[in-house]
Structure formats: structure tokens, C-alpha cells
mmCIF entry with sequence, helices, sheets and N, C-alpha, C, O atoms, coordinates in Angstrom:
data_MODEL
# 
_entry.id   MODEL 
# 
_entity.id                         1 
_entity.type                       polymer 
_entity.pdbx_number_of_molecules   1 
# 
_entity_poly.entity_id                      1 
_entity_poly.type                           'polypeptide(L)' 
_entity_poly.nstd_linkage                   no 
_entity_poly.nstd_monomer                   no 
_entity_poly.pdbx_seq_one_letter_code       MAALAWLLIPLVAAIGAGLWGSWANRTRRTRGDGPELDGYVRFREAMEKSRT 
_entity_poly.pdbx_seq_one_letter_code_can   MAALAWLLIPLVAAIGAGLWGSWANRTRRTRGDGPELDGYVRFREAMEKSRT 
_entity_poly.pdbx_strand_id                 A 
# 
loop_
_entity_poly_seq.entity_id 
_entity_poly_seq.num 
_entity_poly_seq.mon_id 
_entity_poly_seq.hetero 
1 1  MET n 
1 2  ALA n 
1 3  ALA n 
1 4  LEU n 
1 5  ALA n 
1 6  TRP n 
1 7  LEU n 
1 8  LEU n 
1 9  ILE n 
1 10 PRO n 
1 11 LEU n 
1 12 VAL n 
1 13 ALA n 
1 14 ALA n 
1 15 ILE n 
1 16 GLY n 
1 17 ALA n 
1 18 GLY n 
1 19 LEU n 
1 20 TRP n 
1 21 GLY n 
1 22 SER n 
1 23 TRP n 
1 24 ALA n 
1 25 ASN n 
1 26 ARG n 
1 27 THR n 
1 28 ARG n 
1 29 ARG n 
1 30 THR n 
1 31 ARG n 
1 32 GLY n 
1 33 ASP n 
1 34 GLY n 
1 35 PRO n 
1 36 GLU n 
1 37 LEU n 
1 38 ASP n 
1 39 GLY n 
1 40 TYR n 
1 41 VAL n 
1 42 ARG n 
1 43 PHE n 
1 44 ARG n 
1 45 GLU n 
1 46 ALA n 
1 47 MET n 
1 48 GLU n 
1 49 LYS n 
1 50 SER n 
1 51 ARG n 
1 52 THR n 
# 
_struct_asym.id          A 
_struct_asym.entity_id   1 
# 
loop_
_struct_conf.conf_type_id 
_struct_conf.id 
_struct_conf.pdbx_PDB_helix_id 
_struct_conf.beg_label_comp_id 
_struct_conf.beg_label_asym_id 
_struct_conf.beg_label_seq_id 
_struct_conf.pdbx_beg_PDB_ins_code 
_struct_conf.end_label_comp_id 
_struct_conf.end_label_asym_id 
_struct_conf.end_label_seq_id 
_struct_conf.pdbx_end_PDB_ins_code 
_struct_conf.beg_auth_comp_id 
_struct_conf.beg_auth_asym_id 
_struct_conf.beg_auth_seq_id 
_struct_conf.end_auth_comp_id 
_struct_conf.end_auth_asym_id 
_struct_conf.end_auth_seq_id 
_struct_conf.pdbx_PDB_helix_class 
_struct_conf.details 
_struct_conf.pdbx_PDB_helix_length 
HELX_P HELX_P1 AA1 ALA A 2  ? ALA A 24 ? ALA A 2  ALA A 24 1 ? 23 
HELX_P HELX_P2 AA2 GLY A 34 ? ARG A 51 ? GLY A 34 ARG A 51 1 ? 18 
# 
_struct_conf_type.id          HELX_P 
_struct_conf_type.criteria    ? 
_struct_conf_type.reference   ? 
# 
loop_
_atom_site.group_PDB 
_atom_site.id 
_atom_site.type_symbol 
_atom_site.label_atom_id 
_atom_site.label_alt_id 
_atom_site.label_comp_id 
_atom_site.label_asym_id 
_atom_site.label_entity_id 
_atom_site.label_seq_id 
_atom_site.pdbx_PDB_ins_code 
_atom_site.Cartn_x 
_atom_site.Cartn_y 
_atom_site.Cartn_z 
_atom_site.occupancy 
_atom_site.B_iso_or_equiv 
_atom_site.pdbx_formal_charge 
_atom_site.auth_seq_id 
_atom_site.auth_comp_id 
_atom_site.auth_asym_id 
_atom_site.auth_atom_id 
_atom_site.pdbx_PDB_model_num 
ATOM 1   N N  . MET A 1 1  ? -41.859 -2.217 -5.259 1.00 0.00 ? 1  MET A N  1 
ATOM 2   C CA . MET A 1 1  ? -40.839 -1.508 -6.002 1.00 0.00 ? 1  MET A CA 1 
ATOM 3   C C  . MET A 1 1  ? -39.855 -0.809 -5.064 1.00 0.00 ? 1  MET A C  1 
ATOM 4   O O  . MET A 1 1  ? -38.658 -0.744 -5.344 1.00 0.00 ? 1  MET A O  1 
ATOM 5   N N  . ALA A 1 2  ? -40.371 -0.291 -3.954 1.00 0.00 ? 2  ALA A N  1 
ATOM 6   C CA . ALA A 1 2  ? -39.496 0.373  -2.994 1.00 0.00 ? 2  ALA A CA 1 
ATOM 7   C C  . ALA A 1 2  ? -38.531 -0.626 -2.363 1.00 0.00 ? 2  ALA A C  1 
ATOM 8   O O  . ALA A 1 2  ? -37.380 -0.289 -2.083 1.00 0.00 ? 2  ALA A O  1 
ATOM 9   N N  . ALA A 1 3  ? -38.999 -1.860 -2.138 1.00 0.00 ? 3  ALA A N  1 
ATOM 10  C CA . ALA A 1 3  ? -38.119 -2.886 -1.568 1.00 0.00 ? 3  ALA A CA 1 
ATOM 11  C C  . ALA A 1 3  ? -36.982 -3.207 -2.526 1.00 0.00 ? 3  ALA A C  1 
ATOM 12  O O  . ALA A 1 3  ? -35.856 -3.452 -2.093 1.00 0.00 ? 3  ALA A O  1 
ATOM 13  N N  . LEU A 1 4  ? -37.261 -3.209 -3.807 1.00 0.00 ? 4  LEU A N  1 
ATOM 14  C CA . LEU A 1 4  ? -36.215 -3.460 -4.794 1.00 0.00 ? 4  LEU A CA 1 
ATOM 15  C C  . LEU A 1 4  ? -35.158 -2.359 -4.763 1.00 0.00 ? 4  LEU A C  1 
ATOM 16  O O  . LEU A 1 4  ? -33.964 -2.632 -4.889 1.00 0.00 ? 4  LEU A O  1 
ATOM 17  N N  . ALA A 1 5  ? -35.599 -1.128 -4.596 1.00 0.00 ? 5  ALA A N  1 
ATOM 18  C CA . ALA A 1 5  ? -34.647 -0.016 -4.505 1.00 0.00 ? 5  ALA A CA 1 
ATOM 19  C C  . ALA A 1 5  ? -33.758 -0.174 -3.276 1.00 0.00 ? 5  ALA A C  1 
ATOM 20  O O  . ALA A 1 5  ? -32.559 0.096  -3.350 1.00 0.00 ? 5  ALA A O  1 
ATOM 21  N N  . TRP A 1 6  ? -34.326 -0.611 -2.137 1.00 0.00 ? 6  TRP A N  1 
ATOM 22  C CA . TRP A 1 6  ? -33.533 -0.808 -0.920 1.00 0.00 ? 6  TRP A CA 1 
ATOM 23  C C  . TRP A 1 6  ? -32.560 -1.973 -1.081 1.00 0.00 ? 6  TRP A C  1 
ATOM 24  O O  . TRP A 1 6  ? -31.506 -1.975 -0.444 1.00 0.00 ? 6  TRP A O  1 
ATOM 25  N N  . LEU A 1 7  ? -32.877 -2.947 -1.900 1.00 0.00 ? 7  LEU A N  1 
ATOM 26  C CA . LEU A 1 7  ? -31.959 -4.049 -2.144 1.00 0.00 ? 7  LEU A CA 1 
ATOM 27  C C  . LEU A 1 7  ? -30.832 -3.662 -3.105 1.00 0.00 ? 7  LEU A C  1 
ATOM 28  O O  . LEU A 1 7  ? -29.742 -4.232 -3.057 1.00 0.00 ? 7  LEU A O  1 
ATOM 29  N N  . LEU A 1 8  ? -31.105 -2.694 -3.972 1.00 0.00 ? 8  LEU A N  1 
ATOM 30  C CA . LEU A 1 8  ? -30.080 -2.259 -4.912 1.00 0.00 ? 8  LEU A CA 1 
ATOM 31  C C  . LEU A 1 8  ? -28.987 -1.426 -4.237 1.00 0.00 ? 8  LEU A C  1 
ATOM 32  O O  . LEU A 1 8  ? -27.848 -1.406 -4.704 1.00 0.00 ? 8  LEU A O  1 
ATOM 33  N N  . ILE A 1 9  ? -29.327 -0.741 -3.143 1.00 0.00 ? 9  ILE A N  1 
ATOM 34  C CA . ILE A 1 9  ? -28.339 0.099  -2.451 1.00 0.00 ? 9  ILE A CA 1 
ATOM 35  C C  . ILE A 1 9  ? -27.160 -0.747 -1.952 1.00 0.00 ? 9  ILE A C  1 
ATOM 36  O O  . ILE A 1 9  ? -26.017 -0.393 -2.243 1.00 0.00 ? 9  ILE A O  1 
ATOM 37  N N  . PRO A 1 10 ? -27.378 -1.851 -1.211 1.00 0.00 ? 10 PRO A N  1 
ATOM 38  C CA . PRO A 1 10 ? -26.231 -2.660 -0.790 1.00 0.00 ? 10 PRO A CA 1 
ATOM 39  C C  . PRO A 1 10 ? -25.501 -3.328 -1.957 1.00 0.00 ? 10 PRO A C  1 
ATOM 40  O O  . PRO A 1 10 ? -24.288 -3.533 -1.902 1.00 0.00 ? 10 PRO A O  1 
ATOM 41  N N  . LEU A 1 11 ? -26.242 -3.663 -3.005 1.00 0.00 ? 11 LEU A N  1 
ATOM 42  C CA . LEU A 1 11 ? -25.602 -4.258 -4.167 1.00 0.00 ? 11 LEU A CA 1 
ATOM 43  C C  . LEU A 1 11 ? -24.633 -3.276 -4.821 1.00 0.00 ? 11 LEU A C  1 
ATOM 44  O O  . LEU A 1 11 ? -23.503 -3.635 -5.152 1.00 0.00 ? 11 LEU A O  1 
ATOM 45  N N  . VAL A 1 12 ? -25.076 -2.057 -5.001 1.00 0.00 ? 12 VAL A N  1 
ATOM 46  C CA . VAL A 1 12 ? -24.210 -1.026 -5.587 1.00 0.00 ? 12 VAL A CA 1 
ATOM 47  C C  . VAL A 1 12 ? -23.031 -0.754 -4.665 1.00 0.00 ? 12 VAL A C  1 
ATOM 48  O O  . VAL A 1 12 ? -21.910 -0.565 -5.137 1.00 0.00 ? 12 VAL A O  1 
ATOM 49  N N  . ALA A 1 13 ? -23.268 -0.730 -3.341 1.00 0.00 ? 13 ALA A N  1 
ATOM 50  C CA . ALA A 1 13 ? -22.184 -0.513 -2.389 1.00 0.00 ? 13 ALA A CA 1 
ATOM 51  C C  . ALA A 1 13 ? -21.176 -1.656 -2.441 1.00 0.00 ? 13 ALA A C  1 
ATOM 52  O O  . ALA A 1 13 ? -19.972 -1.410 -2.362 1.00 0.00 ? 13 ALA A O  1 
ATOM 53  N N  . ALA A 1 14 ? -21.634 -2.895 -2.572 1.00 0.00 ? 14 ALA A N  1 
ATOM 54  C CA . ALA A 1 14 ? -20.730 -4.036 -2.646 1.00 0.00 ? 14 ALA A CA 1 
ATOM 55  C C  . ALA A 1 14 ? -19.897 -3.999 -3.922 1.00 0.00 ? 14 ALA A C  1 
ATOM 56  O O  . ALA A 1 14 ? -18.706 -4.310 -3.898 1.00 0.00 ? 14 ALA A O  1 
ATOM 57  N N  . ILE A 1 15 ? -20.510 -3.627 -5.015 1.00 0.00 ? 15 ILE A N  1 
ATOM 58  C CA . ILE A 1 15 ? -19.761 -3.506 -6.270 1.00 0.00 ? 15 ILE A CA 1 
ATOM 59  C C  . ILE A 1 15 ? -18.718 -2.393 -6.158 1.00 0.00 ? 15 ILE A C  1 
ATOM 60  O O  . ILE A 1 15 ? -17.577 -2.552 -6.592 1.00 0.00 ? 15 ILE A O  1 
ATOM 61  N N  . GLY A 1 16 ? -19.119 -1.278 -5.577 1.00 0.00 ? 16 GLY A N  1 
ATOM 62  C CA . GLY A 1 16 ? -18.165 -0.186 -5.371 1.00 0.00 ? 16 GLY A CA 1 
ATOM 63  C C  . GLY A 1 16 ? -17.021 -0.586 -4.460 1.00 0.00 ? 16 GLY A C  1 
ATOM 64  O O  . GLY A 1 16 ? -15.874 -0.217 -4.711 1.00 0.00 ? 16 GLY A O  1 
ATOM 65  N N  . ALA A 1 17 ? -17.317 -1.340 -3.398 1.00 0.00 ? 17 ALA A N  1 
ATOM 66  C CA . ALA A 1 17 ? -16.263 -1.798 -2.491 1.00 0.00 ? 17 ALA A CA 1 
ATOM 67  C C  . ALA A 1 17 ? -15.326 -2.770 -3.194 1.00 0.00 ? 17 ALA A C  1 
ATOM 68  O O  . ALA A 1 17 ? -14.115 -2.738 -2.972 1.00 0.00 ? 17 ALA A O  1 
ATOM 69  N N  . GLY A 1 18 ? -15.869 -3.618 -4.027 1.00 0.00 ? 18 GLY A N  1 
ATOM 70  C CA . GLY A 1 18 ? -15.029 -4.542 -4.785 1.00 0.00 ? 18 GLY A CA 1 
ATOM 71  C C  . GLY A 1 18 ? -14.109 -3.825 -5.755 1.00 0.00 ? 18 GLY A C  1 
ATOM 72  O O  . GLY A 1 18 ? -12.936 -4.176 -5.886 1.00 0.00 ? 18 GLY A O  1 
ATOM 73  N N  . LEU A 1 19 ? -14.640 -2.824 -6.430 1.00 0.00 ? 19 LEU A N  1 
ATOM 74  C CA . LEU A 1 19 ? -13.810 -2.045 -7.348 1.00 0.00 ? 19 LEU A CA 1 
ATOM 75  C C  . LEU A 1 19 ? -12.718 -1.286 -6.602 1.00 0.00 ? 19 LEU A C  1 
ATOM 76  O O  . LEU A 1 19 ? -11.568 -1.246 -7.041 1.00 0.00 ? 19 LEU A O  1 
ATOM 77  N N  . TRP A 1 20 ? -13.083 -0.689 -5.480 1.00 0.00 ? 20 TRP A N  1 
ATOM 78  C CA . TRP A 1 20 ? -12.095 0.042  -4.684 1.00 0.00 ? 20 TRP A CA 1 
ATOM 79  C C  . TRP A 1 20 ? -11.034 -0.913 -4.154 1.00 0.00 ? 20 TRP A C  1 
ATOM 80  O O  . TRP A 1 20 ? -9.849  -0.580 -4.161 1.00 0.00 ? 20 TRP A O  1 
ATOM 81  N N  . GLY A 1 21 ? -11.438 -2.096 -3.696 1.00 0.00 ? 21 GLY A N  1 
ATOM 82  C CA . GLY A 1 21 ? -10.484 -3.064 -3.177 1.00 0.00 ? 21 GLY A CA 1 
ATOM 83  C C  . GLY A 1 21 ? -9.510  -3.540 -4.234 1.00 0.00 ? 21 GLY A C  1 
ATOM 84  O O  . GLY A 1 21 ? -8.318  -3.692 -3.965 1.00 0.00 ? 21 GLY A O  1 
ATOM 85  N N  . SER A 1 22 ? -10.011 -3.776 -5.427 1.00 0.00 ? 22 SER A N  1 
ATOM 86  C CA . SER A 1 22 ? -9.108  -4.206 -6.502 1.00 0.00 ? 22 SER A CA 1 
ATOM 87  C C  . SER A 1 22 ? -8.181  -3.062 -6.912 1.00 0.00 ? 22 SER A C  1 
ATOM 88  O O  . SER A 1 22 ? -7.032  -3.309 -7.279 1.00 0.00 ? 22 SER A O  1 
ATOM 89  N N  . TRP A 1 23 ? -8.646  -1.841 -6.857 1.00 0.00 ? 23 TRP A N  1 
ATOM 90  C CA . TRP A 1 23 ? -7.786  -0.699 -7.175 1.00 0.00 ? 23 TRP A CA 1 
ATOM 91  C C  . TRP A 1 23 ? -6.741  -0.493 -6.092 1.00 0.00 ? 23 TRP A C  1 
ATOM 92  O O  . TRP A 1 23 ? -5.586  -0.195 -6.397 1.00 0.00 ? 23 TRP A O  1 
ATOM 93  N N  . ALA A 1 24 ? -7.130  -0.648 -4.822 1.00 0.00 ? 24 ALA A N  1 
ATOM 94  C CA . ALA A 1 24 ? -6.201  -0.424 -3.712 1.00 0.00 ? 24 ALA A CA 1 
ATOM 95  C C  . ALA A 1 24 ? -5.118  -1.498 -3.668 1.00 0.00 ? 24 ALA A C  1 
ATOM 96  O O  . ALA A 1 24 ? -4.008  -1.226 -3.210 1.00 0.00 ? 24 ALA A O  1 
ATOM 97  N N  . ASN A 1 25 ? -5.415  -2.709 -4.132 1.00 0.00 ? 25 ASN A N  1 
ATOM 98  C CA . ASN A 1 25 ? -4.440  -3.801 -4.089 1.00 0.00 ? 25 ASN A CA 1 
ATOM 99  C C  . ASN A 1 25 ? -3.758  -4.031 -5.425 1.00 0.00 ? 25 ASN A C  1 
ATOM 100 O O  . ASN A 1 25 ? -3.193  -5.100 -5.656 1.00 0.00 ? 25 ASN A O  1 
ATOM 101 N N  . ARG A 1 26 ? -3.805  -3.049 -6.301 1.00 0.00 ? 26 ARG A N  1 
ATOM 102 C CA . ARG A 1 26 ? -3.196  -3.224 -7.608 1.00 0.00 ? 26 ARG A CA 1 
ATOM 103 C C  . ARG A 1 26 ? -1.680  -3.366 -7.460 1.00 0.00 ? 26 ARG A C  1 
ATOM 104 O O  . ARG A 1 26 ? -1.094  -2.971 -6.452 1.00 0.00 ? 26 ARG A O  1 
ATOM 105 N N  . THR A 1 27 ? -1.088  -3.922 -8.459 1.00 0.00 ? 27 THR A N  1 
ATOM 106 C CA . THR A 1 27 ? 0.354   -4.141 -8.438 1.00 0.00 ? 27 THR A CA 1 
ATOM 107 C C  . THR A 1 27 ? 1.060   -2.799 -8.544 1.00 0.00 ? 27 THR A C  1 
ATOM 108 O O  . THR A 1 27 ? 0.793   -1.997 -9.440 1.00 0.00 ? 27 THR A O  1 
ATOM 109 N N  . ARG A 1 28 ? 1.948   -2.587 -7.622 1.00 0.00 ? 28 ARG A N  1 
ATOM 110 C CA . ARG A 1 28 ? 2.721   -1.351 -7.631 1.00 0.00 ? 28 ARG A CA 1 
ATOM 111 C C  . ARG A 1 28 ? 4.176   -1.691 -7.883 1.00 0.00 ? 28 ARG A C  1 
ATOM 112 O O  . ARG A 1 28 ? 4.631   -2.796 -7.586 1.00 0.00 ? 28 ARG A O  1 
ATOM 113 N N  . ARG A 1 29 ? 4.891   -0.741 -8.427 1.00 0.00 ? 29 ARG A N  1 
ATOM 114 C CA . ARG A 1 29 ? 6.322   -0.931 -8.602 1.00 0.00 ? 29 ARG A CA 1 
ATOM 115 C C  . ARG A 1 29 ? 6.993   -0.732 -7.252 1.00 0.00 ? 29 ARG A C  1 
ATOM 116 O O  . ARG A 1 29 ? 6.764   0.270  -6.575 1.00 0.00 ? 29 ARG A O  1 
ATOM 117 N N  . THR A 1 30 ? 7.810   -1.679 -6.873 1.00 0.00 ? 30 THR A N  1 
ATOM 118 C CA . THR A 1 30 ? 8.511   -1.563 -5.603 1.00 0.00 ? 30 THR A CA 1 
ATOM 119 C C  . THR A 1 30 ? 9.970   -1.261 -5.867 1.00 0.00 ? 30 THR A C  1 
ATOM 120 O O  . THR A 1 30 ? 10.563  -1.743 -6.832 1.00 0.00 ? 30 THR A O  1 
ATOM 121 N N  . ARG A 1 31 ? 10.529  -0.459 -4.994 1.00 0.00 ? 31 ARG A N  1 
ATOM 122 C CA . ARG A 1 31 ? 11.926  -0.095 -5.141 1.00 0.00 ? 31 ARG A CA 1 
ATOM 123 C C  . ARG A 1 31 ? 12.842  -1.172 -4.577 1.00 0.00 ? 31 ARG A C  1 
ATOM 124 O O  . ARG A 1 31 ? 14.012  -1.253 -4.951 1.00 0.00 ? 31 ARG A O  1 
ATOM 125 N N  . GLY A 1 32 ? 12.326  -1.977 -3.700 1.00 0.00 ? 32 GLY A N  1 
ATOM 126 C CA . GLY A 1 32 ? 13.179  -2.959 -3.054 1.00 0.00 ? 32 GLY A CA 1 
ATOM 127 C C  . GLY A 1 32 ? 13.863  -2.342 -1.844 1.00 0.00 ? 32 GLY A C  1 
ATOM 128 O O  . GLY A 1 32 ? 13.534  -1.231 -1.426 1.00 0.00 ? 32 GLY A O  1 
ATOM 129 N N  . ASP A 1 33 ? 14.801  -3.063 -1.298 1.00 0.00 ? 33 ASP A N  1 
ATOM 130 C CA . ASP A 1 33 ? 15.488  -2.596 -0.100 1.00 0.00 ? 33 ASP A CA 1 
ATOM 131 C C  . ASP A 1 33 ? 16.805  -1.909 -0.404 1.00 0.00 ? 33 ASP A C  1 
ATOM 132 O O  . ASP A 1 33 ? 17.516  -1.505 0.517  1.00 0.00 ? 33 ASP A O  1 
ATOM 133 N N  . GLY A 1 34 ? 17.139  -1.771 -1.655 1.00 0.00 ? 34 GLY A N  1 
ATOM 134 C CA . GLY A 1 34 ? 18.434  -1.202 -2.038 1.00 0.00 ? 34 GLY A CA 1 
ATOM 135 C C  . GLY A 1 34 ? 18.739  0.148  -1.421 1.00 0.00 ? 34 GLY A C  1 
ATOM 136 O O  . GLY A 1 34 ? 19.750  0.267  -0.729 1.00 0.00 ? 34 GLY A O  1 
ATOM 137 N N  . PRO A 1 35 ? 17.925  1.172  -1.631 1.00 0.00 ? 35 PRO A N  1 
ATOM 138 C CA . PRO A 1 35 ? 18.248  2.491  -1.082 1.00 0.00 ? 35 PRO A CA 1 
ATOM 139 C C  . PRO A 1 35 ? 18.303  2.508  0.449  1.00 0.00 ? 35 PRO A C  1 
ATOM 140 O O  . PRO A 1 35 ? 19.138  3.199  1.032  1.00 0.00 ? 35 PRO A O  1 
ATOM 141 N N  . GLU A 1 36 ? 17.420  1.753  1.095  1.00 0.00 ? 36 GLU A N  1 
ATOM 142 C CA . GLU A 1 36 ? 17.419  1.743  2.556  1.00 0.00 ? 36 GLU A CA 1 
ATOM 143 C C  . GLU A 1 36 ? 18.680  1.069  3.092  1.00 0.00 ? 36 GLU A C  1 
ATOM 144 O O  . GLU A 1 36 ? 19.286  1.539  4.055  1.00 0.00 ? 36 GLU A O  1 
ATOM 145 N N  . LEU A 1 37 ? 19.068  -0.039 2.456  1.00 0.00 ? 37 LEU A N  1 
ATOM 146 C CA . LEU A 1 37 ? 20.273  -0.733 2.906  1.00 0.00 ? 37 LEU A CA 1 
ATOM 147 C C  . LEU A 1 37 ? 21.520  0.088  2.642  1.00 0.00 ? 37 LEU A C  1 
ATOM 148 O O  . LEU A 1 37 ? 22.456  0.065  3.441  1.00 0.00 ? 37 LEU A O  1 
ATOM 149 N N  . ASP A 1 38 ? 21.549  0.814  1.531  1.00 0.00 ? 38 ASP A N  1 
ATOM 150 C CA . ASP A 1 38 ? 22.691  1.682  1.242  1.00 0.00 ? 38 ASP A CA 1 
ATOM 151 C C  . ASP A 1 38 ? 22.824  2.766  2.304  1.00 0.00 ? 38 ASP A C  1 
ATOM 152 O O  . ASP A 1 38 ? 23.929  3.073  2.752  1.00 0.00 ? 38 ASP A O  1 
ATOM 153 N N  . GLY A 1 39 ? 21.706  3.339  2.700  1.00 0.00 ? 39 GLY A N  1 
ATOM 154 C CA . GLY A 1 39 ? 21.737  4.354  3.752  1.00 0.00 ? 39 GLY A CA 1 
ATOM 155 C C  . GLY A 1 39 ? 22.195  3.783  5.074  1.00 0.00 ? 39 GLY A C  1 
ATOM 156 O O  . GLY A 1 39 ? 22.916  4.449  5.818  1.00 0.00 ? 39 GLY A O  1 
ATOM 157 N N  . TYR A 1 40 ? 21.794  2.569  5.379  1.00 0.00 ? 40 TYR A N  1 
ATOM 158 C CA . TYR A 1 40 ? 22.215  1.930  6.627  1.00 0.00 ? 40 TYR A CA 1 
ATOM 159 C C  . TYR A 1 40 ? 23.714  1.660  6.610  1.00 0.00 ? 40 TYR A C  1 
ATOM 160 O O  . TYR A 1 40 ? 24.385  1.844  7.625  1.00 0.00 ? 40 TYR A O  1 
ATOM 161 N N  . VAL A 1 41 ? 24.245  1.226  5.469  1.00 0.00 ? 41 VAL A N  1 
ATOM 162 C CA . VAL A 1 41 ? 25.685  0.975  5.359  1.00 0.00 ? 41 VAL A CA 1 
ATOM 163 C C  . VAL A 1 41 ? 26.455  2.272  5.561  1.00 0.00 ? 41 VAL A C  1 
ATOM 164 O O  . VAL A 1 41 ? 27.468  2.282  6.259  1.00 0.00 ? 41 VAL A O  1 
ATOM 165 N N  . ARG A 1 42 ? 25.997  3.357  4.968  1.00 0.00 ? 42 ARG A N  1 
ATOM 166 C CA . ARG A 1 42 ? 26.664  4.654  5.157  1.00 0.00 ? 42 ARG A CA 1 
ATOM 167 C C  . ARG A 1 42 ? 26.603  5.090  6.615  1.00 0.00 ? 42 ARG A C  1 
ATOM 168 O O  . ARG A 1 42 ? 27.585  5.612  7.143  1.00 0.00 ? 42 ARG A O  1 
ATOM 169 N N  . PHE A 1 43 ? 25.482  4.887  7.263  1.00 0.00 ? 43 PHE A N  1 
ATOM 170 C CA . PHE A 1 43 ? 25.338  5.235  8.671  1.00 0.00 ? 43 PHE A CA 1 
ATOM 171 C C  . PHE A 1 43 ? 26.292  4.415  9.525  1.00 0.00 ? 43 PHE A C  1 
ATOM 172 O O  . PHE A 1 43 ? 26.956  4.954  10.411 1.00 0.00 ? 43 PHE A O  1 
ATOM 173 N N  . ARG A 1 44 ? 26.363  3.110  9.264  1.00 0.00 ? 44 ARG A N  1 
ATOM 174 C CA . ARG A 1 44 ? 27.236  2.242  10.053 1.00 0.00 ? 44 ARG A CA 1 
ATOM 175 C C  . ARG A 1 44 ? 28.702  2.617  9.862  1.00 0.00 ? 44 ARG A C  1 
ATOM 176 O O  . ARG A 1 44 ? 29.474  2.617  10.821 1.00 0.00 ? 44 ARG A O  1 
ATOM 177 N N  . GLU A 1 45 ? 29.086  2.933  8.636  1.00 0.00 ? 45 GLU A N  1 
ATOM 178 C CA . GLU A 1 45 ? 30.468  3.356  8.388  1.00 0.00 ? 45 GLU A CA 1 
ATOM 179 C C  . GLU A 1 45 ? 30.784  4.657  9.101  1.00 0.00 ? 45 GLU A C  1 
ATOM 180 O O  . GLU A 1 45 ? 31.881  4.819  9.634  1.00 0.00 ? 45 GLU A O  1 
ATOM 181 N N  . ALA A 1 46 ? 29.837  5.587  9.117  1.00 0.00 ? 46 ALA A N  1 
ATOM 182 C CA . ALA A 1 46 ? 30.053  6.853  9.813  1.00 0.00 ? 46 ALA A CA 1 
ATOM 183 C C  . ALA A 1 46 ? 30.194  6.629  11.322 1.00 0.00 ? 46 ALA A C  1 
ATOM 184 O O  . ALA A 1 46 ? 31.004  7.295  11.967 1.00 0.00 ? 46 ALA A O  1 
ATOM 185 N N  . MET A 1 47 ? 29.427  5.714  11.884 1.00 0.00 ? 47 MET A N  1 
ATOM 186 C CA . MET A 1 47 ? 29.531  5.423  13.317 1.00 0.00 ? 47 MET A CA 1 
ATOM 187 C C  . MET A 1 47 ? 30.869  4.751  13.633 1.00 0.00 ? 47 MET A C  1 
ATOM 188 O O  . MET A 1 47 ? 31.451  5.009  14.687 1.00 0.00 ? 47 MET A O  1 
ATOM 189 N N  . GLU A 1 48 ? 31.358  3.905  12.747 1.00 0.00 ? 48 GLU A N  1 
ATOM 190 C CA . GLU A 1 48 ? 32.656  3.255  12.974 1.00 0.00 ? 48 GLU A CA 1 
ATOM 191 C C  . GLU A 1 48 ? 33.783  4.257  12.874 1.00 0.00 ? 48 GLU A C  1 
ATOM 192 O O  . GLU A 1 48 ? 34.765  4.148  13.608 1.00 0.00 ? 48 GLU A O  1 
ATOM 193 N N  . LYS A 1 49 ? 33.669  5.235  11.983 1.00 0.00 ? 49 LYS A N  1 
ATOM 194 C CA . LYS A 1 49 ? 34.700  6.267  11.863 1.00 0.00 ? 49 LYS A CA 1 
ATOM 195 C C  . LYS A 1 49 ? 34.735  7.156  13.095 1.00 0.00 ? 49 LYS A C  1 
ATOM 196 O O  . LYS A 1 49 ? 35.804  7.608  13.503 1.00 0.00 ? 49 LYS A O  1 
ATOM 197 N N  . SER A 1 50 ? 33.579  7.411  13.691 1.00 0.00 ? 50 SER A N  1 
ATOM 198 C CA . SER A 1 50 ? 33.548  8.310  14.847 1.00 0.00 ? 50 SER A CA 1 
ATOM 199 C C  . SER A 1 50 ? 34.138  7.637  16.084 1.00 0.00 ? 50 SER A C  1 
ATOM 200 O O  . SER A 1 50 ? 34.561  8.334  17.007 1.00 0.00 ? 50 SER A O  1 
ATOM 201 N N  . ARG A 1 51 ? 34.181  6.317  16.134 1.00 0.00 ? 51 ARG A N  1 
ATOM 202 C CA . ARG A 1 51 ? 34.780  5.613  17.267 1.00 0.00 ? 51 ARG A CA 1 
ATOM 203 C C  . ARG A 1 51 ? 36.302  5.694  17.250 1.00 0.00 ? 51 ARG A C  1 
ATOM 204 O O  . ARG A 1 51 ? 36.937  5.761  18.303 1.00 0.00 ? 51 ARG A O  1 
ATOM 205 N N  . THR A 1 52 ? 36.886  5.686  16.055 1.00 0.00 ? 52 THR A N  1 
ATOM 206 C CA . THR A 1 52 ? 38.350  5.649  15.979 1.00 0.00 ? 52 THR A CA 1 
ATOM 207 C C  . THR A 1 52 ? 38.967  7.007  15.938 1.00 0.00 ? 52 THR A C  1 
ATOM 208 O O  . THR A 1 52 ? 40.191  7.127  15.875 1.00 0.00 ? 52 THR A O  1 
# 
């Protein structure tokens, strides 16, 4: 009976790891590159203005 208990520990851990992995890789809403690219365009325009 004690051996069965020791076998259940890794089984429970594997199930927990599987649940955590599926939760960690769930589909998330992504913003895309829009805000980052907009900021880069503003930065580039500001650098071009400072040259002239």
C-alpha cells in the first residue's frame, strides 16, 4: 500500500504540471505591433527634425 502512495505522488505532480502548462500557454489577446511601430515612427520623425 505504501508503494502505491509513492506512485501516486508523481502521477499527481504530472497532472498538476499538465494543468499548469495548459494554463500558461492559453490563448492571450495580443495587441500586435501597432503601438510599438507608432512610437518608433514618432521617434524617427523627432530625430529627423533635430537634424534640420
